[in-house]
N, C-alpha and C positions, 0 to 999 in steps of 0.2 A: 538467252541464258535464263535458266530457271534454278532456283535454290530450294532444296528440300531440307527440312528441319527434322533431325532425329537424334535423340540421346545428347542434346546439347551441341550438336556439330552441324554446320551448314555444308552441304555438298553441291558442287556445281554439276549440273546434269544437262547433257544435250538432248533435244527433243526426241530423236529417234529411239533412244533407249529409255525414255522417261517412264513409259507404261510398264516395261519389264522391271525397272528399278523400283517403282511403287509397289508392284505385285510381290516382288521378292522380299522387300524390306518392310512392307506393311506401312508405308509412309502415307499419312493422311493430311499433312501440312505442307503447303508450298508457299514460297515467298519470293517475290520478283524484285528486280531493280527498281521498278516504279513504286512498289510497296515501301522499299527502304527510303526512297526519295521522300515519300510522304511522311515517314517517321522523322526524318531529319528536318523537314520543314516545320512539323509540329513542335519538335524539340527546340528549333530556333525561336519559335513564338513563345514557348514557355520560358526560355532564358531571357527573352526580351522583357517579358513581364516582371521577372525577377530583378532586372537591372534598372528598375525605375529610379530616377534621379532622387537623391536625398541630400539635402543641404540644410542642417538645422540653423545655420547662421542666417541664410537668405529665407528660411521657412518653406523651402520646397520639399514636398513629400512628408511634411509634418502633420501632426494630428490636427483635426478639428476644422471648423469653418474659419477661413482666412481671407483677408483682403489684401490686395497689392498697394503698396505705397511707393510713390515715386521718389527718385534720388533727391535728398536734401542734405544740407550740411549737418543736420542733427542725426540722421540715421545712416549716413555714409554710403547709401546706394539703394537700389530697388529691393524690397523685402516683401515677403508674405507674412503678415502678422495676424495673431488671433483677433477675430472680430470683436470679442469681448474687450480687448485693449482699447479699441477706438471709442468705446462707450464710457471709459474712465474719465472723470472730470478733469484730470491732470493732462490728458493726452494732447489737447490743443494748446496748452500752455508750455509745452516742452521747448526749451531754447538751446539745449546742448546735447552732444552725443552721450555725455555721461548720464544725463537724466533719462535719455531714451533707453539706454541699456538697463538702468534700474527698473524703469516701468515695464519694459518687456519681460525682464526676468521674473516679474511678479505674475505674469499671464502665461508665460511660455516655458514649460519645464525643459523642453529639448534645447532651447536657446540658452537657458540658465546653465544646463549641464555642460555645454561646450565652452561657455564663457567663463564659468566660475569654478568648475570642479576638475580636479586633477586626481587620477587614480593610477594604480600600477597595473600595467598590462600583463595579463597572465602568461602570454606567450613569450614576450621579449624581456619582461621585467622592468621595462622603461616606464617613466612617468609620462602620462599622456592625458589630454582632455577627454572627458567622458562623452562619447558619441554612441547613443543607443544602437544596438544591432537590431536585426529584424524581429527576432522573438521578443526582445525587451520592448520594442515599440508596440507589439501586439498586447502585451501586458499593460503598457502605459495607456494605450487607447482605451482599454477597459476601465482603468482607474479614472482617467479623464472624462469618460462618459458620465460616471457617477458624480465626479466633482462638479462638473459643469452643470448637471442637472440638479445640484443641491442635495444629492443623496448621500447617506453614509457610505464609506468605502469598505466593502466586505468582499473578500476574495479567498479561494483556495487554489493553489497552484501545484500540479503534478509535474515534477521536474524531470527533464532529461539532463545530460551531462554537458558541461562547458558552454553555457550560454549566458550566465550571469543573472539569473533570476533574483537571487538574493541581493545582489549589488543594486539592482534596479529598484527593488522594494525599499531598501535602506536609504537610498539617495532620494527617492520620492518623499519618504517621511522627513528627511532632512530639509528638503525644499519647502515643505509645508511649514516646518519650524523656523526657517530662515526668512521666508518671503511672505508667508501668509498669516501666521499666528504667533503671538507672544505667549510664554508660560503654557506651552502646549506639550505635555510630557509624553514620552513614549517608552515602550518596553521592547527589547529585542532579546528573545529567549531562544537560545540554540539548543542543540542535542547534548553537546558536552561543553564543559566550561572553557576548554582551550579555544573554542571558536570565538568567545567573547574577546579574547585578546586580538584576534584578527580584525574583528569589527571595530574595536577601539582604535587599532592602528589606521584603519581607513578613514574614520571620522577625524582623527588627529591630523593626518595628512591633508585632508580636504580643507579643514579650517586653517591649518598653517599656510596653506597655499592659496587661500581665498583672497581674491582682489580686494584690497581695502577700499577702493574707490566705489565699489558696488555693495559694500556692507551696510546694512541698515540696523544699527544697534548702538546702545549707549557705550559699550566697551568693544575693544578690538576682538575679532573672531578668535576663539580658542575653545579647546575641549578640556574642561577643568574638573577635578573631583569636586563632588558636592558635599560640603560639610564633613570632610574626611571620610566619607563612605567609600567602601571598596567597589561596590557594584554600580553606583550611580554617578554620572558625570552630567555637567551642565554646559549648554552652549552659551558661552559668555556673551553678554550684550542682548541676549534674546530671552533669557530666563527659562529656557526649555531644558527640562531634565531628560536624559537618556539613561534608562536602567538596563544594564547588560547582565543577563543571567543564563542559567542552563536548566535543563529538565532534571539534572542530577541533584540540584539544590533548590527545589521550588519554594521553600519557605522564605528564601532570601528575597524574592521578588513579589511576594503577596502583600496586599494591603496598601499599595501605593496608589496615587491618583494618576491614572493613565487616560490619555485621549487617543493613543494609537498603540497598536501591538503587532509585532512581526514575530511569529512563532515558527521556527525553523526545523526541519527534519522531524516533524511530528510523528511520522510513522515509526520512528525508532525510540520514542519515549516509552519508558517502562509502564506497563499496565498491571497493577495489582488491585486487590479489593480495597486497600487502604490509600493507594496513591495511583490514580489513573489520569490519563491525559484529558478525558472528558471533564472530570471534576475540577482539574487545575485550570483548564481553559474557561470553564464556566465561572470559576472564582475570579479570575483575572479580568476576563472580558465582560462579565456581568456588570461591572462598574463603569464601562465605557458607553456613554450615551449614544443613542441613534440620532445623531445630528450631523450636519455638514462638516466635513473635514476630519471627522473621527474615522479611524481606520483599524481594521483587523485583517491580517493576512496570515493564513496557514499555508505553508509550503513544505514539500518533502519529495524526495525520491520514493518510489514505491517500496514496501517491505511486506509483501504478502497480502493475503485476503483476510477480512474479518476484523482487523484492528480499527481503532478509532478513526485514523486517517482515511482508511478505505471506506468506511461507513460514511464519513462526512463527504468524501468525494462523490460517492454515489448519490447522496441527497442533493448535493449542489448540481451535479450533472443532470439529474432528473427534475431540476426545478423545485425541489422541496425544501430548499434552504435559503437563507438570506445572503448567501455567498455566490459569487460568480465562479464558475469552474473553468480553469485555464490549463490546458495540456500542450506542451511544446514537444512534438516528435522530432526525431533525430534529423530529419531531412530539412527542417526549417533553420537548422544551424549551419551558417555559412561555411565553416571549416570542414563540413562533411560533404565535399564535392571534389571531384577529380577529373581532369581532362580525359577525353575518350580518344584514344589513339586509333582504334579500329572499330567504328560503330557497328558494322556488320557482324564482326566476330562477337561483339558484346551481345548484340540482339539475338543471335543464334544460340548463345549459351545461357540465356535467361531460363530460370525454372519457373514453375507456376507462381511462386510467391513473388518473385522479382517482376514477372509479367504483371502481376497485380499492382505493384508499385507504379508501373508505367500507367495503368489504367486509373490510378488515383491522381495522376497529374504530375508525377515526378519527372525530372529531366534525366536524360541519359547520364549527365555528369554525376547526379546524385546516385543513380543505380550503380554506375561504375565504381564509386567509392564503396557502396554497400557490398557489391560483388566481390571486390577485392579484400575488404575488411572481413568478410565472412569466412575467408579462407583460414583465418587465425583461430577459428573456433571449431571444436569437434562436432558440434550439433547446431541446428537452427535455434533451438531453445536458448542456448548460450548467448547467441547473437541477439535474440529478441530481448533477453534480459538486460543486456548492456545498452542496446539501442532500439528501444521499442518504437514501433510504428503507430500503435493505438494505445489508448489508456488501459484497455482490458489486457493487452499484451504486457504492458508495464507491470501490472499487478500479478499476473498469473505466470510470467516467464521467469526463470532463473536458471543459472547454470548448475544449480545444486538441487533441483527439484527431485524428490523421491518419487512422487506420483505424477503422471502426465496431466497437465492442466486440462486438456481437452477431454480426457476420460473422466476426470473429476466433475467438470462442468455438465457433462452428459448425465450424471446422476442427480443433478439439481432439480430436474423436473419432477422428482417424486417428493421433494421437501415441501413441507407446509407447517403451519402453526399447529401446535398440539391441541387435541380436542379438550383435554382436561389438564388442570394444574392444581396441585395440592400436595398431600402427604399421606403415607401409609401410617396408621396409628393402631397400636395395641393397647394393653392395659398398662404397660410400662414402657419406658424408653429403652431399657436394657434388661437383660435376664430373661428367664423362661417366660415370664408373663408378657414380654414384648410381642410374643406370637399368639397370645390369647386374645379372643375377640378382635382379630386384626380386620380392619376395614379402611376404605378409602374416604378421605375428607377433602372436599373441594376447598381451595383457598388461593386467592390471586397472588399471595406471597409465597406459596409452596415452592419447593425446589424440585419436586417430581413433576415432569412433563409426560403425559400419556397420550399416545396416538391410538392405542387400541388396548382395551382391558382384556384379561384373559378369556378364552373361550372355555367355559366349564364343562361343556358337553363332550370334550374329547380327553381321553385319559393318557394319551401317549405323552412321553417326557419331550415335549415339543419346545420348551423354553430354556434358555441359558442366560444367566445373570453374570455379567462381568463387573469386577470392582477394581478400579485403579485408585490406590491410596495416595491422597495428597497430604497437605499440612494441616495443623489444627488452626493456625492463626489466619487472619484475613489477608496477610501479606504473602502467604505461602501459595504453593500450587493448589489447584482444585482437587477435590476427590470427586470421582464420577462412578455412578452405578448405571450400567446400561442393560436393558432387557432385550434379548434377541429371540424372535420367534422363528424356529427352524422350518416351520411349515407356512412361511409367509408367501406373499405375491399371489398373482392369479393362478399360477400353476400349483400353488400349495407345496412348493418344494424350494422356494428361494428364501434364505434368511432375511429377516426384516426387523429393523429396529422398531420397537413398539412402545418403549418407555425409556426415560432417563432421569436420574437424579444428579444434580451437580451442586456442590456447596463445600463448606468448611465445617468440621465438627471434630470432637475427640474421637480417637480411633476405635474405642470400644463401642461408641454410638454408631459409628459408620459400619462396623462389623454386623451389628444387629439390624441396621437398616438394610444391609445386603441380604441377610436371611429373611427379613420381613418381605422384601421384594421376591425372593425365591418361593416362600410360602404362598404369597398372593398369586403369583403366576404358576399355579399348579404344581407346587413343590419342585420348582425348577433346579437344575444344576447350578450352584453358585461357585464362581471361580474368583478367588481372591489373589490379586497380585501381592505376594507375600514379602517382598523385599523389605519394606518398611517395618512390618511386624517383626521380622527376624532381626533387623538391625536394632530395633528397640529392645528386644529380648537380650541381645548382647550387652547393651548398656545398662541392664538392670530393670528396664521398663518391661513389664510382662506382655510383650507384644504377641508372641506365639501362645501365651497363656490365654489371651483374649479369644484367639481362634480356637483353641482347644475347648474353652467354655462353651462357645457358640456351637461347636461340633457336638456337644453332649445333648443339645436340644434340637439341633437341625442337622440331620446326617448327611443329606445330599450335597456335600461340599467336595470340590475337586482336590485330589491328591496327586502328586507327581511321583514317579518312580525315581529313586535315588540309586546309590551303588548297588550292584548285584548282590542280592541276599539281604539287603538292609531294609527291604520293604518300601513303603511309600511315605511321603511327607506332605502335610497339608499346604495347599496354596500353589500358585504358579510362580516360579522364581524367574526374574528377568535378569539375564546376563548377556554378554556380547553374543553368544551363540544362539540363545533362545530368542533374543530380541530380533536378530536378523532373520530367524525362522519365521516368526509371527509377522514381521513387517513385510517380508517377501510374499507371505501368504496373503496379506491384505492388498499388496500391489496387484497380485493376480485376481483377487476379488473385484477390485476397481476396474482393471483392464477388461475383465470378462463380464462385467455387470453382475457379479455373483452374489450381491446382497443389495437390499433396498435401504437407502438412507432416508430418514425423515427430517433430520436436523440440519439445516443449512450451515450452522455455525461448526458443525463437525466436519463438513466438507472444507470449510475455511481452514481448519487445522491441517487437513491433508495437503492443501495448497501451500502452506507455510512450513512444511516439513522438509528438512534438508539433509544432504549428505556432507558430513564434516571432513576436513582435510585428512583425518586418519581413517576415514571409511565408515565411521560410526554414524548413527542416525540421531537427529535431535531437532527440536523446533527452533525456527529462526529466533534470533534475539527479540525479546519483547513479546513473543507468541507462546502459545500453549500447545500441549500434545496430550492432555488428560483424556479427552474424549476419544481420540485416535487410539491411544493405548488400551483403553477399556474394550473398545470394539475389536482391535487386533487379537487380544487375549480370548475374548468370548467367541469370536468366529473361528479361531484355531481350535478350541475345545469342541465347539459344535461340529466341526468337520471330523474330529476323532470319534465322535459318538455314533452308535449304531443308528440306522435309519429308524425314525419313530414308528413304533408298531412291530419292530423285529424282536419279538419276545424273547427268543432264545439268546441272541447276542446281547440283548439289553440285560438279561439276567446276569450273564458273565461280566459284563462291563460294570454294572452297578454293584456287584458283590464286593468290589474293591473299596466302596464308600460306606459301608454299613458295619 
């Protein structure tokens, strides 16, 4: 019997008609009974490796160098204990089982967890002893590597779902406070304040159920308020304070004396010019010494590209940070496995992605779960977002992506650091003289990044300047000015980003900066996103007056056609219809490599751009879309303009703007 694989279906074929069948169906893959037997044997070996014995009481399958001790009255039976425990001066003086347990708890986290810690099981809701699962043991091993080597504990964890990473980190910190150090204060800062209540409940349950015989403190174990404070509790009898906070109220947790910090869901912390995750984490963690048993752990599920958590993850993954990088993919989580009723049918139905999972070393039981689970999702990207296989997949996949991550990443090869950084400067900041004696000034603090200055020897109207208007204050959205060369690329016909300004300023200053860029880049067409100016005009602030004043001294500004017979109005107005138009245009540009991007941060904005439930487009929470919108507007206008050098059409087109 020979099996042929085509279109996800296995066919049983008798040898006499095999050649004719292959010829007619163009089948180039055959699979025999012997091949299937080899697959099943390999799958058996993989499952056998996964079923390694684990017993934290006996010490089997636990972390580190261990020695076997024979049964005695004091230890209750043969055990594998940490080698370091045998070097403790108290080890040979132990006379009771009670003393044995207390000493071993000091050296063996896994033993302490099952002996002393009671948690609530997420699946059943029942109270149970804490036995670390496989992903938790991998994180624990990394922490123990550093602890046993006397190094500070530093880690960043990219989380998948439902494996208890936060629980492991919090209990490891508690173990240090209960068995290793007195007066050793910690901070647990979550994304939202409600999480603090969950953490407080876990600590309270653990200490309420802690075995009194194994407690080492002057007072009974309890989790008590510290001097009537709302956010800080103290582990009674140990003098260790635990501050519970959230990224929503960062001021409440600043300025305390911490030795350990667990910072949760960092990717979702809001990032503004006045309050950013990087500044807060630097302020909190800067006071934690780099000494043994100090601990800093950042963890989060992924939330797009380019935010603080993503950048820190890349630094750690590439060995450029003080932190270990730990990613737990879905297939390491034990609940994501399923019995295989028909291995042959499963094998013949695998697509290329699932076949790659097998090549990665996954079992058929893991792939069966994935294969069935994927049926719930409309696209592979949706599945990848919920259950990522790699860290890159976790960051770039989402069920709401507007832009295909693969197409966006393909554009990154053209990104590079700007050649120059500085500002365009005239005789004044605003007004007519802002355009007089206009020149470029290099400055490392300048907000204008230039990849290519204008080519003066070509007179075509080759440049377009897009202006997306943000807020005045440092806490508001960014304002962006982008310069597009319509004659970029090696072919001289591919739009290319050649410069960008990004910052905060008053809107009249921004308007003049926009036309300064237009004047500098060969009197380019300047396109203002006019919504903010128009809304300010309604409120009494002369927003449109600003543009009209600029228009008096710089005429090449984009106007849009309004109601028939009413002429044109200055600026590009973004509404549901026009936003959909320009975003769909940008989607096509990205798909077809229709423009050249130079700024990697702009591509990050594309990767974090989403479709909302109501069908509208917006940046993911905590992310920005200012660079994206400036490009979408500028590229749309560039596409509507006549080809550079088409003098007849250009004359008709530009007549509308003078």
